[in-house]
Each structure stands twice: as C-alpha cells, then as structure tokens.
C-alpha positions in Angstrom: -2.8 22.0 -12.8 -0.5 20.8 -10.0 1.9 18.0 -9.2 0.4 15.6 -6.7 3.2 13.1 -6.4 6.8 12.5 -7.2 9.3 9.7 -6.9 12.4 8.1 -8.4 10.7 6.8 -11.5 7.6 8.9 -12.0 5.9 12.2 -11.4 2.1 12.6 -11.2 0.1 15.7 -12.0 -3.6 16.6 -11.7 -4.6 17.9 -15.1 -7.6 19.0 -17.2 -8.2 17.5 -20.6 -8.8 20.4 -22.9 -11.2 18.5 -25.2 -13.9 18.0 -22.5 -12.5 19.7 -19.3 -12.3 16.2 -17.7 -10.0 16.1 -14.7 -7.4 13.4 -15.1 -4.1 12.3 -13.6 -1.0 12.5 -15.8 1.7 10.0 -14.7 5.0 10.7 -16.3 7.1 7.6 -16.1 10.9 8.0 -16.5 11.6 4.2 -16.7 10.7 2.6 -19.9 10.3 -0.9 -18.4 8.0 0.3 -15.7 5.9 2.3 -18.2 5.6 -0.7 -20.5 4.4 -3.0 -17.6 1.9 -0.5 -16.3 0.4 0.2 -19.8 0.2 -3.5 -20.7 -1.4 -4.5 -17.3 -3.9 -1.7 -17.4 -4.9 -2.5 -21.0 -5.7 -6.0 -20.0 -7.6 -4.9 -16.9 -9.3 -1.9 -18.4 -12.9 -3.0 -17.7 -12.4 -4.0 -14.1 -14.3 -1.7 -11.7 -11.6 -2.1 -9.0 -8.6 -1.2 -11.1 -7.7 2.4 -12.0 -8.7 3.3 -15.6 -6.1 4.1 -18.2 -7.7 6.6 -20.7 -4.8 6.9 -23.1 -1.0 7.3 -23.1 1.6 9.0 -25.2 5.4 9.5 -25.3 7.2 12.8 -24.7 10.1 14.0 -26.8 12.5 13.1 -24.0 11.1 9.5 -24.3 9.3 9.5 -21.0 5.9 7.8 -21.2 2.8 9.7 -20.0 -0.2 7.7 -18.8 -3.5 9.5 -18.7 -5.4 7.9 -15.8 -8.6 8.7 -14.0 -7.9 11.0 -11.1 -8.6 9.6 -7.6 -8.0 12.0 -4.8 -7.5 9.7 -1.8 -6.4 6.2 -0.8 -6.9 3.5 1.8 -3.8 4.7 3.7 -5.7 7.9 4.3 -8.8 6.0 5.4 -6.7 4.2 8.0 -5.0 7.4 9.1 -8.3 9.3 9.5 -9.8 6.3 11.4 -7.1 6.6 14.0 -8.6 10.0 15.0 -12.0 8.5 15.6 -13.1 6.3 18.5 -13.9 2.8 17.3 -11.8 2.9 14.1 -13.4 1.8 10.8 -16.8 0.3 11.4 -16.9 -3.5 10.6 -19.4 -3.1 7.8 -17.1 -0.6 6.1 -14.1 -2.9 6.7 -15.8 -5.7 4.9 -16.8 -3.5 1.9 -13.2 -2.2 1.6 -11.9 -5.8 1.8 -14.4 -7.0 -0.9 -13.3 -4.2 -3.3 -9.7 -5.0 -2.8 -10.3 -8.7 -3.4 -12.3 -7.8 -6.5 -9.3 -6.0 -7.9 -6.8 -8.7 -7.0 -9.0 -11.4 -8.3 -9.2 -9.6 -11.7 -5.4 -9.4 -11.7 -4.9 -13.0 -10.8 -7.5 -14.4 -13.2 -5.3 -12.7 -15.9 -2.1 -14.1 -14.4 -1.0 -10.5 -13.4 1.0 -10.3 -10.2 0.9 -6.7 -8.9 4.0 -7.1 -6.6 3.4 -3.8 -4.7 0.1 -4.0 -3.0 -0.2 -1.7 0.0 -2.8 0.8 1.4 -1.2 3.7 -0.5 -1.6 2.0 -3.8 -5.4 1.3 -3.3 -6.9 4.6 -4.5 -10.5 5.6 -3.8 -12.9 7.6 -5.9 -15.2 10.3 -4.4 -18.1 7.9 -4.4 -16.2 5.2 -2.5 -15.1 2.9 -5.3 -11.6 1.4 -4.4 -9.2 0.8 -7.3 -5.8 -0.9 -7.5 -3.2 1.5 -8.9 0.6 1.7 -9.6 1.2 -1.3 -11.8 4.8 -0.3 -12.5 6.1 -3.4 -10.8 3.5 -5.7 -12.1 4.4 -8.8 -14.2 2.2 -10.8 -16.5 3.2 -14.4 -15.7 1.8 -15.8 -18.9 0.1 -14.5 -22.1 -3.5 -13.6 -21.2 -4.8 -16.1 -23.8 -3.3 -18.9 -21.6 -5.8 -18.0 -18.9 -8.7 -17.8 -21.3 -7.9 -21.3 -22.6 -7.3 -23.0 -19.3 -9.5 -21.3 -16.7 -12.7 -21.3 -18.8 -13.0 -17.6 -18.2 -16.4 -16.3 -19.2 -16.1 -13.2 -21.4 -17.3 -9.9 -19.9 -19.0 -7.1 -21.7 -16.8 -4.2 -22.8 -17.1 -0.9 -21.0 -16.8 1.8 -23.6 -16.1 4.4 -21.0 -12.5 3.3 -20.6 -11.7 2.6 -24.3 -10.3 6.0 -25.3 -7.3 5.7 -27.6 -6.4 2.2 -26.4 -5.9 -0.8 -28.6 -5.9 -3.7 -26.1 -3.9 -6.8 -27.0 -6.0 -9.1 -29.2 -5.7 -12.0 -26.8 -6.5 -9.9 -23.7 -9.1 -11.4 -21.3 -11.9 -8.7 -20.8 -12.9 -8.0 -17.3 -16.2 -7.4 -15.6 -18.2 -4.2 -15.6 -19.1 -5.1 -12.0 -18.2 -7.7 -9.4 -20.7 -9.1 -7.0 -19.9 -9.7 -3.4 -19.8 -13.4 -4.1 -18.3 -14.8 -7.3 -18.9 -18.3 -8.6 -15.9 -20.4 -7.8 -15.6 -22.1 -11.2 -12.1 -23.5 -10.6 -11.1 -25.9 -7.8 -8.1 -25.1 -5.7 -6.4 -28.2 -7.0 -7.0 -27.1 -10.6 -5.8 -23.6 -9.8 -2.5 -24.9 -8.3 -2.0 -27.4 -11.1 -2.3 -24.5 -13.6 0.2 -22.5 -11.6 2.7 -25.3 -11.7 2.3 -25.6 -15.4 2.7 -21.8 -15.7 5.9 -21.8 -13.7 7.3 -24.7 -15.8 6.5 -22.9 -19.0 7.9 -19.6 -17.7 11.1 -21.3 -16.6 11.5 -22.7 -20.1 11.1 -19.2 -21.5 13.6 -17.9 -19.0 16.2 -20.5 -19.9 15.9 -19.5 -23.6 16.3 -15.8 -22.8 18.6 -15.7 -19.8 21.7 -14.9 -21.9 20.2 -11.7 -23.1 18.1 -10.6 -20.1 19.3 -8.7 -17.1 19.0 -11.1 -14.2 19.7 -10.6 -10.5 20.4 -14.3 -10.2 20.0 -16.0 -6.8 20.3 -12.8 -4.8 17.8 -11.2 -2.5 17.6 -7.6 -1.7 19.9 -7.9 1.2 21.4 -11.2 1.9 23.7 -12.6 -0.8 26.7 -11.0 -2.4 30.4 -11.2 -2.8 32.6 -9.4 -0.4 33.3 -6.7 -3.0 29.7 -5.6 -3.5 28.4 -5.6 0.1 28.2 -1.8 0.2 26.4 -1.6 -3.1 23.9 -4.4 -2.5 23.7 -5.9 1.0 23.7 -2.6 2.8 21.5 -0.6 0.4 19.3 2.1 1.8 15.9 1.2 0.4 12.3 0.9 1.3 10.5 0.3 -2.1 12.5 -1.3 -4.9 11.5 -0.3 -8.4 11.5 -2.1 -11.7 14.6 -0.3 -13.0 16.7 -1.8 -10.2 15.0 -5.1 -10.1 16.6 -6.5 -13.3 13.7 -8.6 -14.5 11.7 -8.1 -17.7 8.6 -9.6 -19.0 10.4 -12.7 -20.5 13.3 -12.9 -18.0 13.7 -14.2 -14.6 11.8 -12.5 -11.8 13.6 -10.5 -9.1 13.1 -10.6 -5.4 13.7 -6.9 -5.0 10.2 -5.7 -5.5 7.4 -4.2 -3.5 7.3 -2.3 -0.3 9.1 -3.9 2.7 6.2 -3.9 5.2 4.1 -5.9 2.7 6.8 -8.1 1.2 6.3 -11.9 1.3 8.9 -14.0 3.1 9.9 -15.8 -0.1 11.0 -12.4 -1.5 12.9 -11.6 1.7 14.7 -14.9 1.3 15.7 -14.1 -2.3 13.2 -16.2 -4.3 13.1 -15.5 -8.0 10.6 -18.4 -8.7 7.4 -17.1 -7.1 3.9 -16.4 -8.3 0.6 -14.8 -7.5 1.0 -15.8 -3.9 3.2 -12.8 -3.1 0.2 -10.6 -3.6 -1.8 -12.8 -1.2 0.7 -12.2 1.6 0.4 -8.5 1.0 -3.3 -8.8 1.2 -3.1 -10.3 4.6 -0.9 -7.4 5.9 -3.3 -4.9 4.4 -6.3 -6.6 6.0 -4.6 -6.7 9.4 -3.8 -3.0 9.2 -7.4 -2.2 8.2 -8.6 -4.1 11.3 -6.0 -2.7 13.8 -5.1 0.6 12.2 -1.4 -0.3 12.7 1.0 -2.0 10.2 1.4 -5.7 10.9 5.2 -6.0 10.3 6.7 -2.4 10.2 10.3 -3.5 9.6 13.0 -0.8 9.7 15.2 -2.9 7.4 14.9 -6.1 5.5 16.6 -8.0 8.3 14.3 -6.4 10.8 11.3 -7.3 8.6 12.2 -11.0 8.7 12.9 -10.8 12.4 9.4 -9.4 13.1 7.8 -12.1 10.9 9.7 -14.9 12.6 8.9 -13.6 16.1 5.2 -13.8 15.3 5.0 -16.9 13.1 8.0 -18.8 14.5 11.1 -20.0 12.7 10.9 -21.0 9.1 11.4 -24.7 8.8 10.7 -27.6 6.4 7.8 -28.6 8.7 5.9 -25.4 8.1 7.0 -24.9 4.5 8.3 -28.0 2.6 11.4 -27.2 0.5 11.9 -23.8 2.0 15.6 -24.7 2.4 15.8 -24.3 -1.4 15.3 -20.5 -1.0 18.5 -18.8 -2.2 19.2 -17.1 1.2 17.8 -19.7 3.5 21.2 -21.0 4.6 22.8 -17.5 4.4 20.9 -15.8 7.2 19.6 -17.6 10.3 17.9 -16.5 13.5 18.0 -17.9 17.0 15.2 -20.4 17.7 12.0 -18.8 18.7 10.6 -21.0 21.5 7.3 -19.2 21.9 6.2 -17.1 18.8 3.7 -14.5 19.7 1.2 -15.6 17.1 -1.1 -13.5 14.9 -3.7 -13.5 17.7 -1.5 -11.1 19.7 -1.2 -8.8 16.7 -5.0 -8.6 16.3 -6.2 -7.8 19.8 -9.9 -7.6 20.4 -10.7 -9.0 16.9 -13.0 -11.9 16.3 -11.9 -15.5 15.5 -13.3 -15.1 12.0 -11.2 -12.0 11.4 -8.0 -13.6 12.8 -8.7 -16.7 10.7 -9.0 -14.5 7.6 -5.6 -13.0 8.1 -4.1 -16.4 9.0 -5.2 -17.8 5.7 -3.1 -15.2 3.9 -0.2 -14.5 6.3 1.4 -18.0 6.3 4.8 -19.2 5.2 3.9 -21.8 2.6 2.6 -19.9 -0.5 0.6 -23.0 -1.5 -1.5 -22.6 1.7 -2.5 -19.0 1.1 -6.2 -18.5 0.3 -6.8 -17.1 -3.2 -8.8 -13.9 -3.7 -11.5 -16.0 -5.3 -11.8 -18.2 -2.3 -12.0 -15.3 0.1 -14.7 -13.5 -2.0 -16.8 -16.6 -1.2 -15.9 -16.7 2.5 -18.8 -16.8 4.9 -17.3 -13.9 6.8 -18.7 -11.5 4.3 -22.2 -13.0 4.5 -22.5 -12.7 8.3 -23.6 -9.8 10.4 -22.7 -7.0 10.2 -23.0 -7.2 6.4 -20.8 -5.1 4.2 -22.3 -1.6 3.8 -23.2 -0.3 0.3 -20.3 1.5 -1.4 -22.4 4.7 -1.2 -22.2 4.6 2.6 -18.4 4.4 2.9 -16.6 7.2 4.6 -14.3 8.7 2.0 -11.7 11.3 3.2 -11.9 14.5 1.1 -8.1 14.7 0.5 -5.1 12.4 0.6 -3.0 12.4 3.7 0.5 13.6 2.6 2.4 12.9 5.8 1.5 9.3 6.6 4.9 7.8 7.4 3.4 4.5 8.7 1.9 3.3 5.5 3.3 5.5 2.7 1.9 5.0 -0.8 -0.4 6.6 -3.4 1.1 8.0 -6.6 4.6 8.2 -5.3 7.7 6.0 -5.2 9.3 5.5 -1.8 13.0 4.9 -1.4 14.3 6.1 2.0 12.5 4.2 4.8 15.4 2.7 6.8 18.7 1.2 6.1 19.7 -2.5 6.1 23.1 -1.4 7.3 21.8 -0.7 10.8 22.2 -4.0 12.7 22.6 -2.5 16.2 19.0 -3.5 17.2 19.6 -7.2 16.7 22.3 -7.9 19.4 25.3 -10.0 18.5 25.8 -10.5 14.8 28.1 -13.2 13.5 29.4 -12.6 10.0 31.6 -15.1 8.3 32.9 -15.4 4.8 32.0 -18.4 2.6 33.2 -19.7 -0.7 30.6 -17.7 -2.6 30.1 -14.7 -0.3 29.1 -14.4 3.4 26.7 -15.7 6.0 25.1 -13.7 8.8 23.5 -15.1 12.0 21.3 -13.0 14.3 20.9 -13.8 17.9 
C-alpha cells in the first residue's frame, strides 16, 4: 500500500494480506545475514507479548528476504517527541508502564540468551491499544542455542499462542515465551547463578569461535573508530556512521562478535572501546539510556561521533579506570585512546534534574561502567519502584500518538536504518589532539 521506511539494508511497506484483508508490515531485507538473524530471533520469541510478531516470511526471486510482521504505526520515540509539546511531559504512571513493557520484552530476549544490540526508542514500536513491542532484530545475536537456557535456567514452559503461528516452524529446541507478563515476575534465578551461567556461556562461545575463526569474517580487536593501520584510517577510523549494520559488522552466529553494532547514543562503553567479548549487558546500558530519555525527554548521551560519545560518558561518569571496572584495561582500545583526567564528573544526578532519588537510582543501576554491576531486566521488573505510588497505569490508559513522527532527529529509529548522523573525522570540538604512530597502528589522546 505504501512504503513506511527505508534504509541501507531494508525497506518496509504497509500492506494488506489478500487472504483476509489483514494489515501487515512487509520488511524486505537486502542483507542475508541480517534477515537470518531477525527470523531466527523472532521465531524463538514469537509468543512474547512485548516482541513484534512475525506472521510468516518468504524469499523474493532476487534473493531478498521478506518478513511479514504485524503492523504497528508508532513508536516510543514519537511518544517522547509528542510529550515535549505538553507541559509536564509523560505522566509518571505512564512512564512506569512503558518501562515495564520494555523490561518485559528485554527479559524475554535475555532469558533466551538473545542480545538485541540495537535498543533505542525508535525500535520500540507501539500498537494502537498501547502495547509496546521490541522490533528490528536485524543485529540480534543468539549467544547460545535456546536449549542451553531451558536446561540451565529451569525455565517454565509457556502456553503457545496460536495467533502468531502462521507459516512458521520454530526451532525444535526453542524456548516458548509467555502469553502475558505480569508487572512482577518471580525471580527464579539468583544474580550469582545468572552471572555464573553467563561466564560458562562466554567460555563455550569462545571455544566455538576458536574452531570457526579461520572461516568466519572477523573484525578482530578493532572498534568502530579507534584501532587500525595507517593505511586504513580513512576507511575505518574516520567512517561516517551513526548506526552500524550486520553486513558491516563482520560477525555471524558462530563467529566472534563485533563492536560495531547498535546506535551510537545507546551504545555501551565496552563497544566504544572495541570489545568483541561482551554479552547481554550491552542491552542493559541501552535500557538505562532509554529510561533516562523517557524521564527527561532528552537523549542522555547525544554524541556527534564515537569519540564525542565516549567524551560525554566520561564527563558524566568520570574516567574509566580499574577501580570502577576491574580489567577494563584489557579492552582492545583502552590504551589507544585516552582522555584528560576528569576531576569532577557531573554525575547522573545532573543529567536527571528534578527527578526522584528512586528514578536516579534506577538509571544508575543500568548506566555504569562495569557490565557485571548492571541490573538485569528480571531484577528491575521486581524493583519496588514499580510498586510505589503513583502506580503504573493500565495499558489501556496510555497515550498513544496516532502516527509516527518522521522527522525526529534526536532519537531516530523505527523501521529504518540510520547511517549519517555525524562523522568521527570531526575532531575540532575536542581541543588539542595528539596522534602518534605505534608499532601496530596509532594512538590518540584528547585533552
């Protein structure tokens, strides 16, 4: 019927299914790897109420995949944009309900060891009746076979939802998800057990990576902007990019992860420092940035380049050191790029003016350097913040914009890919820059 989004790797159309006149979204994906990831993740999560439903998929003659998804006309970025026009912003009861729905979707992903890697307001779509759903799984990775979670996390099976089963044969070992998610979920796994399983997961994944690294494309120990030889600086270090896509990232399901994923404003510091050994925690950092934006109606760290992104984070949280994050010096680009010592970081309190201590605490539990210290979605679903007045409003009482905002430059997202929000080559805003060559490439220090 019409094209509603377009990007480097996909085009999305609003369409009518002829068999029953049902309005759907057709997402034509031009990158095979991205299509495979999205289909696989959505099959596993097909019964989760807070994840967009995949009805079916097919392949065009030109080998592009077409995903038939439920059509959702607006997103959280539009909710935030519209709230700026109203005095008082988003009412706190509505903020809590949006947060709970986001946490429900992320918890479903993480229980199945799926890391989304591109959480942002524009990828949180909203139905006409106020149900929020995670979308755009083109950069998602399954960190382990779903059966691993079923065996080790004692996951209770959920009932199948026949409404989302059309023409889909889910993996036989997929963990079914819930028809509905209560405001509070039973915390059946201790934090220590969760972290222990994550360590085992990474070790097993590393073993798989070592077996396959000769055949898989791998971006090695390079971040999106920091490390390179002198001959490839123009191609890599100074790349104009806002949102990196799977085709560029160089990782595949069995291969090493890449740091060049996600959207800059919501990208965790370990990614900015070039880590290729990260886990579900990168989504938790993104959650903190989303929650902060929902509370203030402004992006938390609106970097104009990857360097500027790190600079903004450091100015708020302080310098990254072994004291705040043990073994951070092992990050690939930790010794490549350094910043002058921040004597008095502004702190997250300054970024959340006029917000309660509980709200600031919620963001702090997510926006912290050490990934091991970030609160899981399951922990936050049980946080007392959501049981205190004002209580989360019913979904039916949420304000849902009628249409999606197409011109929101502050927090772009939705169905599209985004590739042109600033250049890492523009260092003029950072004062003196000292670049020196090293045996393996170069080092940059910012004053």
